[in-house]
Structure formats: structure tokens, C-alpha cells
ROPAVO-350568 format. One record per residue (C-alpha): residue number from 1; residue in one letter; x, y negated, z negated. Coordinates in steps of 0.001 Angstrom, whole numbers, plus 500000, padded with zeros to 6 digits. Layout:
<doses>
@resi NUM, resn A, X X, Y Y, Z Z
...
</doses>
This chain:
<doses>
@resi 1, resn M, X 480982, Y 499934, Z 502809
@resi 2, resn A, X 480910, Y 496843, Z 500601
@resi 3, resn C, X 484318, Y 495274, Z 500144
@resi 4, resn K, X 485684, Y 496203, Z 496741
@resi 5, resn G, X 488519, Y 493700, Z 496939
@resi 6, resn S, X 489123, Y 491052, Z 494289
@resi 7, resn V, X 489814, Y 488334, Z 496877
@resi 8, resn K, X 486863, Y 487017, Z 498856
@resi 9, resn A, X 486504, Y 484379, Z 501561
@resi 10, resn S, X 485856, Y 480914, Z 500164
@resi 11, resn L, X 482336, Y 479757, Z 501059
@resi 12, resn N, X 482805, Y 476021, Z 501586
@resi 13, resn F, X 486086, Y 476442, Z 503415
@resi 14, resn N, X 487862, Y 473643, Z 505236
@resi 15, resn A, X 491277, Y 474526, Z 506669
@resi 16, resn T, X 492276, Y 470875, Z 507176
@resi 17, resn T, X 491489, Y 469898, Z 503588
@resi 18, resn D, X 493407, Y 472932, Z 502306
@resi 19, resn A, X 496397, Y 472120, Z 504513
@resi 20, resn E, X 496460, Y 468602, Z 503090
@resi 21, resn V, X 496318, Y 469906, Z 499506
@resi 22, resn L, X 499288, Y 472206, Z 500191
@resi 23, resn Y, X 501254, Y 469438, Z 501895
@resi 24, resn K, X 500730, Y 467155, Z 498860
@resi 25, resn A, X 501728, Y 469963, Z 496505
@resi 26, resn M, X 505119, Y 470253, Z 498245
@resi 27, resn K, X 505760, Y 466612, Z 499152
@resi 28, resn G, X 508308, Y 464501, Z 497301
@resi 29, resn L, X 510139, Y 465537, Z 494163
@resi 30, resn G, X 509089, Y 468748, Z 492507
@resi 31, resn T, X 506496, Y 471227, Z 493667
@resi 32, resn D, X 503024, Y 471758, Z 492258
@resi 33, resn E, X 503164, Y 475577, Z 492173
@resi 34, resn D, X 499892, Y 475750, Z 490314
@resi 35, resn A, X 497984, Y 473951, Z 493076
@resi 36, resn I, X 499528, Y 476289, Z 495677
@resi 37, resn L, X 498691, Y 479546, Z 493915
@resi 38, resn Q, X 495190, Y 478452, Z 492811
@resi 39, resn L, X 494301, Y 477563, Z 496389
@resi 40, resn L, X 495841, Y 480513, Z 498245
@resi 41, resn V, X 494525, Y 483233, Z 495923
@resi 42, resn A, X 491004, Y 481790, Z 496338
@resi 43, resn R, X 491092, Y 482195, Z 500139
@resi 44, resn S, X 490820, Y 485317, Z 502288
@resi 45, resn N, X 493720, Y 486291, Z 504527
@resi 46, resn A, X 491818, Y 485185, Z 507631
@resi 47, resn Q, X 491273, Y 481774, Z 506024
@resi 48, resn R, X 494980, Y 481519, Z 505143
@resi 49, resn Q, X 495795, Y 482058, Z 508826
@resi 50, resn Q, X 493521, Y 479122, Z 509709
@resi 51, resn I, X 495243, Y 476982, Z 507067
@resi 52, resn K, X 498603, Y 477860, Z 508645
@resi 53, resn T, X 497336, Y 476631, Z 512034
@resi 54, resn A, X 495814, Y 473454, Z 510559
@resi 55, resn Y, X 499054, Y 472714, Z 508698
@resi 56, resn K, X 501102, Y 472823, Z 511874
@resi 57, resn T, X 498506, Y 470778, Z 513758
@resi 58, resn L, X 498495, Y 468062, Z 511083
@resi 59, resn F, X 502146, Y 467887, Z 510110
@resi 60, resn G, X 504112, Y 469545, Z 512919
@resi 61, resn K, X 505714, Y 471887, Z 510395
@resi 62, resn D, X 505491, Y 475601, Z 509668
@resi 63, resn L, X 503667, Y 476289, Z 506409
@resi 64, resn I, X 505563, Y 479492, Z 505633
@resi 65, resn D, X 508935, Y 477767, Z 506201
@resi 66, resn D, X 507863, Y 474958, Z 503873
@resi 67, resn L, X 506687, Y 477404, Z 501197
@resi 68, resn K, X 509986, Y 479286, Z 501449
@resi 69, resn G, X 511858, Y 475996, Z 501085
@resi 70, resn E, X 509925, Y 474986, Z 497960
@resi 71, resn L, X 509403, Y 478256, Z 496113
@resi 72, resn G, X 511826, Y 480934, Z 495009
@resi 73, resn G, X 512243, Y 484492, Z 493807
@resi 74, resn K, X 509381, Y 486921, Z 493259
@resi 75, resn F, X 506782, Y 484158, Z 493325
@resi 76, resn E, X 507917, Y 483152, Z 496816
@resi 77, resn T, X 507823, Y 486792, Z 497991
@resi 78, resn L, X 504262, Y 487139, Z 496685
@resi 79, resn I, X 502994, Y 483890, Z 498263
@resi 80, resn V, X 504641, Y 484615, Z 501627
@resi 81, resn G, X 503078, Y 488096, Z 501464
@resi 82, resn L, X 499639, Y 486577, Z 500921
@resi 83, resn M, X 500205, Y 484266, Z 503891
@resi 84, resn T, X 501018, Y 487194, Z 506221
@resi 85, resn A, X 498265, Y 488932, Z 508217
@resi 86, resn P, X 497701, Y 492512, Z 506878
@resi 87, resn L, X 498856, Y 494333, Z 510002
@resi 88, resn A, X 501979, Y 492169, Z 510331
@resi 89, resn Y, X 502677, Y 492749, Z 506636
@resi 90, resn D, X 502606, Y 496549, Z 507009
@resi 91, resn V, X 504738, Y 496368, Z 510141
@resi 92, resn S, X 507426, Y 494186, Z 508562
@resi 93, resn S, X 507380, Y 496283, Z 505353
@resi 94, resn L, X 508113, Y 499418, Z 507393
@resi 95, resn R, X 510783, Y 497652, Z 509447
@resi 96, resn N, X 512583, Y 496447, Z 506309
@resi 97, resn A, X 512286, Y 499909, Z 504760
@resi 98, resn I, X 514072, Y 501455, Z 507742
@resi 99, resn K, X 516499, Y 498732, Z 508747
@resi 100, resn G, X 517775, Y 497727, Z 505330
@resi 101, resn A, X 520799, Y 499295, Z 503666
@resi 102, resn G, X 519640, Y 502863, Z 503098
@resi 103, resn T, X 516045, Y 503885, Z 503708
@resi 104, resn D, X 513342, Y 502763, Z 501297
@resi 105, resn E, X 511401, Y 506036, Z 501342
@resi 106, resn K, X 508889, Y 504727, Z 498816
@resi 107, resn V, X 507523, Y 502226, Z 501365
@resi 108, resn L, X 507290, Y 504809, Z 504164
@resi 109, resn V, X 505439, Y 507199, Z 501841
@resi 110, resn E, X 503016, Y 504605, Z 500484
@resi 111, resn I, X 501988, Y 503064, Z 503798
@resi 112, resn L, X 501785, Y 506213, Z 505927
@resi 113, resn A, X 499984, Y 508272, Z 503274
@resi 114, resn S, X 497376, Y 505653, Z 502371
@resi 115, resn R, X 496400, Y 503973, Z 505661
@resi 116, resn T, X 493596, Y 505328, Z 507850
@resi 117, resn P, X 494471, Y 506992, Z 511194
@resi 118, resn Q, X 493086, Y 503913, Z 512978
@resi 119, resn Q, X 495316, Y 501616, Z 510911
@resi 120, resn V, X 498345, Y 503815, Z 511634
@resi 121, resn K, X 497662, Y 503584, Z 515378
@resi 122, resn E, X 497478, Y 499787, Z 515100
@resi 123, resn I, X 500738, Y 499736, Z 513113
@resi 124, resn V, X 502555, Y 501804, Z 515769
@resi 125, resn T, X 501332, Y 499484, Z 518561
@resi 126, resn A, X 502111, Y 496281, Z 516643
@resi 127, resn Y, X 505570, Y 497571, Z 515682
@resi 128, resn R, X 506449, Y 498146, Z 519333
@resi 129, resn K, X 505139, Y 494714, Z 520281
@resi 130, resn E, X 507017, Y 492951, Z 517503
@resi 131, resn Y, X 510393, Y 494716, Z 517694
@resi 132, resn D, X 510349, Y 496401, Z 521100
@resi 133, resn D, X 511182, Y 499629, Z 519248
@resi 134, resn D, X 509387, Y 502917, Z 518722
@resi 135, resn L, X 508394, Y 503362, Z 515061
@resi 136, resn E, X 508483, Y 507134, Z 515326
@resi 137, resn E, X 512016, Y 507074, Z 516755
@resi 138, resn D, X 513179, Y 504617, Z 514107
@resi 139, resn I, X 511726, Y 506717, Z 511277
@resi 140, resn S, X 513038, Y 509967, Z 512805
@resi 141, resn G, X 516513, Y 508495, Z 513078
@resi 142, resn D, X 516433, Y 507562, Z 509411
@resi 143, resn T, X 514918, Y 510678, Z 507796
@resi 144, resn S, X 515361, Y 514439, Z 508044
@resi 145, resn G, X 513886, Y 517861, Z 507404
@resi 146, resn H, X 510247, Y 518479, Z 506511
@resi 147, resn F, X 510003, Y 514975, Z 505067
@resi 148, resn K, X 510641, Y 513666, Z 508575
@resi 149, resn R, X 508224, Y 516181, Z 510119
@resi 150, resn L, X 505349, Y 515145, Z 507873
@resi 151, resn L, X 506018, Y 511437, Z 508535
@resi 152, resn V, X 505952, Y 512173, Z 512280
@resi 153, resn I, X 502657, Y 514086, Z 511901
@resi 154, resn L, X 501126, Y 511148, Z 509993
@resi 155, resn L, X 502343, Y 508766, Z 512723
@resi 156, resn Q, X 500369, Y 510754, Z 515321
@resi 157, resn A, X 497238, Y 509636, Z 513438
@resi 158, resn N, X 495300, Y 512647, Z 514752
@resi 159, resn R, X 493744, Y 513938, Z 511540
@resi 160, resn Q, X 490742, Y 516164, Z 512168
@resi 161, resn K, X 487344, Y 514699, Z 511353
@resi 162, resn G, X 484852, Y 516189, Z 508910
@resi 163, resn I, X 484957, Y 519532, Z 507147
@resi 164, resn Q, X 485873, Y 522713, Z 509029
@resi 165, resn G, X 483708, Y 524958, Z 506873
@resi 166, resn G, X 485207, Y 528217, Z 508113
@resi 167, resn N, X 488778, Y 527082, Z 507379
@resi 168, resn V, X 488469, Y 525925, Z 503779
@resi 169, resn E, X 489123, Y 529328, Z 502175
@resi 170, resn S, X 491742, Y 530352, Z 504706
@resi 171, resn D, X 493631, Y 527022, Z 504329
@resi 172, resn A, X 493682, Y 527506, Z 500552
@resi 173, resn Q, X 494939, Y 531076, Z 500940
@resi 174, resn V, X 497610, Y 530151, Z 503477
@resi 175, resn L, X 498880, Y 527383, Z 501162
@resi 176, resn F, X 498860, Y 529740, Z 498198
@resi 177, resn K, X 500866, Y 532334, Z 500138
@resi 178, resn A, X 503266, Y 529681, Z 501437
@resi 179, resn G, X 504082, Y 528445, Z 497960
@resi 180, resn E, X 503311, Y 530416, Z 494875
@resi 181, resn Q, X 503393, Y 533923, Z 496364
@resi 182, resn K, X 506560, Y 533536, Z 498345
@resi 183, resn F, X 510179, Y 533671, Z 497309
@resi 184, resn G, X 511240, Y 530241, Z 498529
@resi 185, resn T, X 508598, Y 527895, Z 499896
@resi 186, resn D, X 507259, Y 527737, Z 503441
@resi 187, resn E, X 507258, Y 523940, Z 503635
@resi 188, resn Q, X 506035, Y 523870, Z 507220
@resi 189, resn T, X 502636, Y 525269, Z 506193
@resi 190, resn F, X 502157, Y 522523, Z 503612
@resi 191, resn V, X 503235, Y 519874, Z 506102
@resi 192, resn T, X 500933, Y 521087, Z 508889
@resi 193, resn I, X 497791, Y 521574, Z 506805
@resi 194, resn L, X 498123, Y 518514, Z 504566
@resi 195, resn G, X 499124, Y 516342, Z 507505
@resi 196, resn N, X 496285, Y 517324, Z 509839
@resi 197, resn R, X 493097, Y 518014, Z 507885
@resi 198, resn S, X 490594, Y 515294, Z 506986
@resi 199, resn A, X 490430, Y 513966, Z 503415
@resi 200, resn E, X 486990, Y 515491, Z 502811
@resi 201, resn H, X 488167, Y 518876, Z 504153
@resi 202, resn L, X 491272, Y 518742, Z 501951
@resi 203, resn R, X 489201, Y 518007, Z 498837
@resi 204, resn K, X 487323, Y 521271, Z 499440
@resi 205, resn V, X 490622, Y 523083, Z 500046
@resi 206, resn F, X 491995, Y 521740, Z 496737
@resi 207, resn D, X 488932, Y 523106, Z 494906
@resi 208, resn A, X 489343, Y 526509, Z 496562
@resi 209, resn Y, X 493092, Y 526431, Z 495804
@resi 210, resn M, X 492376, Y 525705, Z 492135
@resi 211, resn K, X 490093, Y 528758, Z 491936
@resi 212, resn L, X 492681, Y 530908, Z 493655
@resi 213, resn A, X 495852, Y 529779, Z 491908
@resi 214, resn G, X 494494, Y 528631, Z 488573
@resi 215, resn Y, X 496073, Y 525177, Z 488811
@resi 216, resn E, X 495926, Y 522057, Z 490926
@resi 217, resn M, X 497601, Y 521602, Z 494300
@resi 218, resn E, X 499761, Y 518821, Z 492794
@resi 219, resn E, X 501217, Y 521263, Z 490263
@resi 220, resn S, X 502330, Y 523620, Z 493029
@resi 221, resn I, X 503869, Y 520800, Z 495059
@resi 222, resn K, X 505825, Y 519587, Z 492033
@resi 223, resn R, X 507114, Y 523090, Z 491392
@resi 224, resn E, X 507789, Y 524146, Z 494969
@resi 225, resn T, X 509257, Y 521030, Z 496639
@resi 226, resn S, X 511628, Y 518182, Z 495801
@resi 227, resn G, X 512880, Y 514770, Z 496929
@resi 228, resn G, X 511180, Y 512727, Z 499609
@resi 229, resn L, X 509037, Y 515638, Z 500803
@resi 230, resn R, X 507640, Y 516146, Z 497294
@resi 231, resn D, X 506781, Y 512430, Z 496974
@resi 232, resn L, X 505115, Y 512371, Z 500382
@resi 233, resn L, X 503100, Y 515576, Z 499861
@resi 234, resn L, X 501911, Y 514290, Z 496472
@resi 235, resn A, X 500936, Y 510937, Z 497987
@resi 236, resn V, X 499000, Y 512656, Z 500794
@resi 237, resn V, X 497159, Y 514882, Z 498286
@resi 238, resn K, X 496394, Y 511954, Z 495974
@resi 239, resn C, X 495135, Y 509788, Z 498834
@resi 240, resn A, X 492920, Y 512639, Z 500061
@resi 241, resn R, X 491418, Y 512808, Z 496567
@resi 242, resn S, X 491089, Y 509021, Z 496032
@resi 243, resn V, X 493067, Y 506133, Z 497500
@resi 244, resn P, X 492236, Y 503753, Z 494603
@resi 245, resn T, X 493469, Y 506345, Z 492082
@resi 246, resn Y, X 496689, Y 506734, Z 494065
@resi 247, resn F, X 497271, Y 502971, Z 493926
@resi 248, resn A, X 496328, Y 502754, Z 490230
@resi 249, resn E, X 499088, Y 505287, Z 489506
@resi 250, resn T, X 501503, Y 503500, Z 491855
@resi 251, resn L, X 500957, Y 500207, Z 490002
@resi 252, resn Y, X 501278, Y 501829, Z 486593
@resi 253, resn Y, X 504594, Y 503487, Z 487388
@resi 254, resn A, X 505890, Y 500295, Z 489006
@resi 255, resn M, X 505531, Y 498564, Z 485621
@resi 256, resn K, X 506036, Y 501374, Z 483116
@resi 257, resn G, X 509277, Y 501627, Z 481185
@resi 258, resn A, X 512298, Y 499379, Z 481373
@resi 259, resn G, X 512314, Y 496969, Z 484292
@resi 260, resn T, X 509560, Y 496424, Z 486834
@resi 261, resn D, X 509559, Y 497530, Z 490458
@resi 262, resn D, X 508500, Y 494062, Z 491621
@resi 263, resn N, X 508519, Y 494936, Z 495307
@resi 264, resn T, X 505967, Y 497714, Z 494803
@resi 265, resn L, X 503880, Y 495541, Z 492480
@resi 266, resn I, X 503809, Y 492731, Z 495063
@resi 267, resn R, X 503147, Y 495062, Z 498013
@resi 268, resn V, X 500193, Y 496813, Z 496388
@resi 269, resn M, X 498607, Y 493624, Z 495028
@resi 270, resn V, X 498954, Y 491893, Z 498406
@resi 271, resn T, X 497736, Y 494790, Z 500564
@resi 272, resn R, X 494833, Y 495933, Z 498356
@resi 273, resn S, X 493517, Y 492550, Z 497138
@resi 274, resn E, X 490890, Y 492421, Z 499894
@resi 275, resn V, X 490405, Y 496171, Z 500260
@resi 276, resn D, X 489812, Y 498024, Z 497000
@resi 277, resn L, X 491476, Y 496267, Z 494087
@resi 278, resn F, X 488286, Y 496388, Z 491986
@resi 279, resn D, X 488175, Y 500164, Z 492443
@resi 280, resn I, X 491886, Y 500362, Z 491609
@resi 281, resn R, X 491243, Y 498398, Z 488401
@resi 282, resn T, X 488417, Y 500762, Z 487437
@resi 283, resn E, X 490566, Y 503860, Z 488029
@resi 284, resn F, X 493514, Y 502263, Z 486222
@resi 285, resn R, X 491384, Y 501705, Z 483118
@resi 286, resn K, X 490149, Y 505330, Z 483237
@resi 287, resn L, X 493641, Y 506786, Z 483589
@resi 288, resn F, X 495698, Y 504648, Z 481241
@resi 289, resn A, X 495471, Y 503208, Z 477757
@resi 290, resn C, X 495349, Y 499619, Z 478998
@resi 291, resn S, X 493854, Y 497520, Z 481793
@resi 292, resn L, X 495749, Y 496529, Z 484940
@resi 293, resn F, X 495355, Y 492878, Z 483879
@resi 294, resn S, X 496933, Y 493430, Z 480452
@resi 295, resn M, X 499805, Y 495449, Z 481901
@resi 296, resn I, X 500626, Y 492770, Z 484473
@resi 297, resn K, X 500355, Y 490137, Z 481739
@resi 298, resn G, X 502824, Y 491971, Z 479533
@resi 299, resn D, X 505244, Y 492801, Z 482318
@resi 300, resn T, X 505633, Y 489577, Z 484318
@resi 301, resn G, X 506082, Y 485866, Z 483675
@resi 302, resn G, X 505691, Y 482322, Z 484976
@resi 303, resn D, X 503931, Y 481425, Z 488220
@resi 304, resn F, X 504460, Y 484988, Z 489433
@resi 305, resn R, X 502320, Y 486243, Z 486548
@resi 306, resn K, X 499704, Y 483514, Z 487030
@resi 307, resn A, X 499248, Y 484393, Z 490701
@resi 308, resn L, X 499113, Y 488162, Z 490051
@resi 309, resn L, X 496514, Y 487755, Z 487299
@resi 310, resn L, X 494353, Y 485615, Z 489590
@resi 311, resn L, X 494696, Y 488282, Z 492304
@resi 312, resn C, X 493687, Y 490905, Z 489760
@resi 313, resn G, X 490407, Y 489031, Z 489419
@resi 314, resn G, X 489708, Y 489752, Z 485753
@resi 315, resn D, X 490370, Y 492022, Z 482822
@resi 316, resn D, X 488809, Y 495405, Z 482013
@resi 317, resn A, X 489527, Y 495407, Z 478293
</doses>
């Protein structure tokens, strides 16, 4: 599949030259933030890793430490995020979500619902290597109930492949019975089916469910469940339908209303910039009355805004 990210590898790339540009931008009094963001947004993550190595080789200093020393606030968080390898970024995001004060359920939901089974396996392995801890144990110790059970299922990364033709109707019926037809909801059924079937199988189940119930799966989940479980089930359903649509909605609600959820905005822009940000932009424009570019522009400021708009890669007016 062609990469639908907004950030591409730079063609005439020279890590040493880039390292020197960054060093100059931070040397002496004042920092040339513009030079830093223009350069880093125009490089792929793999190229940024090479720049990091070249920087240390040339100057005997750690590029990320220097950036942290020179930049501040949200802009610093964004730039450091861009400098982090994707797998390491997911791993540290999950660690901070669990180990901080209180659990940041939003991060657990977003990463575990949207990553592929292969990516989840890599995350589990890298987490153990980095922290000498078991991600499943850490998440289990921090969550409870069916919310915990579905997270654990997603961590197994054993989703079935393809469409089980014979099970589409029966899955839809079982879900219908577990929710709408029952006094009280049988959450376990939702958790097991939505956590284990492939995305393409689930899309067929959602169609069958719609015919059976007369409304979308999301409607039932909103009515029948609450809290973290509701958020996670909705994220799983949305990602089965379309990952870019899920992230378009995530970005919109991060900026809508009073105050911006900067952490979510940064996390999605960093993690999707080389994956599917063009698709996210397209879906965003279809769903909402404005473009992603214009919403970011109206909701952020300064170098933070400049860098985000460059990451966005253009407007869809």
C-alpha cells in the first residue's frame, strides 16, 4: 500500500549537514526555532534517527537533550516526539499513561485499538526490553472489569484473519441478544467478539447488525455501556470501520470547544504523519465543516502551530 503520510523522506539527504544546521540553530544566544522545525518536519523518522547519530558523532552531545534545553512547552513536546522512533514513542506513551498519577485511559484506548496485531506484538516486546516489566501486568494492575478484559484481549494480538462467512449472521445475532434484547448487558460477548474478529469480518457483522437491530453498532454501545469500556468498544468498532476516520474524529474532539487536548493533538500528528495523515485529512474534511489545517490554525499558536501546519502538509479548503 502506498504511504498516505504527509511526511516523506528527503531525497537529497545528508545527516551531517542537517546535524550542523541544528547545531547552529541552537548555538549561542537565542534559538532559531524556525530552522529546527523546517528541517525536522521535512525529514522522515528514519532520517531523524541518522541525524541524531551524526550530531553525537560531530559534537559529542545528545541532540534530544540539546533540543530539550533550548525549546519549551508544547513545541518541545512535539519536536521531541518527532525525534523519537515510532515504536519507542508508542512504548513510552503507554508507560506514561500507566505510571503517571492516575491512568490515562485515553492513551491506552487509542494505541491498543488502532495498532495492527503485529505492531501490538512489537510494542509488548519493546516494553519488556525497555522497562523490564510486563505490559499486560502493568495494564491489568491499573484497570478493572470488562475494560481490563478487552485491553488484555487486544494485547494478545491474536485477531482472526479474513472473514468467517458462516459466523457473520450468528455474531450479529449474539451481539443483538447480548445488548438490546437483554435486561442488563452481557458485556463479555461484546468484548470477546469485538476483540477477536478481523476488521473485515467485523464490517460485515456491523452491516448484519444494522439490518437486525435497525441502528448502528455504535448506537447500541453508547446505550448499553459506559466509562472506559464504552470508549474502548467504540474505538475498536471505529478502527474496524476505518482507522483514518477514527483519527479524524479524535483530532476534531481534541480541538473542539474550550481548551485543546494538546497531548492528543501532538500524539496523533506525530504517530500518523508518516502513516495515513493524508487519509485522515480527507476524512476530516468529509465529516466536519472545516479542514484539519484550518482547525489547527485556529486552535494553536506560535512555533507549535507552525510545526503542526507543516506536518499537516496542506489545506483542504
